VMD Tcl script that draws the C-alpha trace (Angstrom):
set ca {
  {-73.43 236.10 72.68}
  {-76.57 236.38 70.61}
  {-76.98 234.10 67.59}
  {-77.86 235.48 64.16}
  {-80.94 233.20 64.00}
  {-83.90 232.91 66.36}
  {-85.11 229.48 65.21}
  {-83.37 226.19 64.58}
  {-82.78 225.54 60.86}
  {-83.77 221.90 61.36}
  {-86.88 222.00 63.54}
  {-88.02 225.61 63.45}
  {-88.07 225.59 67.26}
  {-86.54 228.49 69.22}
  {-82.76 228.49 69.61}
  {-81.51 227.46 73.06}
  {-78.61 229.16 74.83}
  {-76.83 225.81 75.33}
  {-76.94 225.02 71.61}
  {-74.80 227.74 70.02}
  {-71.75 227.35 67.80}
  {-69.71 229.41 65.36}
  {-70.06 229.43 61.59}
  {-68.18 231.80 59.24}
  {-67.31 233.99 62.22}
  {-70.94 234.32 63.35}
  {-72.74 232.75 66.30}
  {-75.49 230.42 65.09}
  {-77.99 228.47 67.14}
  {-79.94 225.23 67.21}
  {-82.81 223.90 69.31}
  {-80.67 221.36 71.18}
  {-77.03 220.36 71.71}
  {-77.42 217.30 69.46}
  {-78.25 219.42 66.41}
  {-75.44 221.81 67.31}
  {-72.88 219.04 67.73}
  {-73.90 217.37 64.47}
  {-73.45 220.63 62.57}
  {-70.26 221.66 64.38}
  {-68.61 218.29 63.71}
  {-68.87 218.71 59.91}
  {-70.58 221.87 58.58}
  {-69.69 220.95 54.99}
  {-71.93 217.88 55.24}
  {-74.89 219.93 56.54}
  {-75.90 221.59 53.27}
  {-79.37 222.75 54.34}
  {-78.10 224.23 57.60}
  {-75.34 226.11 55.77}
  {-77.83 227.45 53.20}
  {-80.07 228.67 56.04}
  {-77.21 230.46 57.83}
  {-75.66 231.76 54.58}
  {-79.00 233.38 53.63}
  {-79.14 235.18 56.98}
  {-75.51 236.28 56.70}
  {-75.96 237.48 53.11}
  {-79.07 239.50 54.09}
  {-77.05 241.35 56.72}
  {-79.02 239.56 59.47}
}
mol new
graphics top color blue
foreach p $ca { graphics top sphere $p radius 0.5 }
foreach p [lrange $ca 0 end-1] q [lrange $ca 1 end] { graphics top cylinder $p $q radius 0.2 }
display resetview
């Protein structure tokens, strides 16, 4: 599946295929599995990441 974002919300680097997860029913991506796992383990704690993805979702991506 294709993520709604092209760049990692943390580093700005391109999203990698092995670093995807689901958020609010959408596929979102990160630059590495560590960022992905950190977000996936507790999205509520990752305020900046959520704001980044929410903005894309709200804009209709």
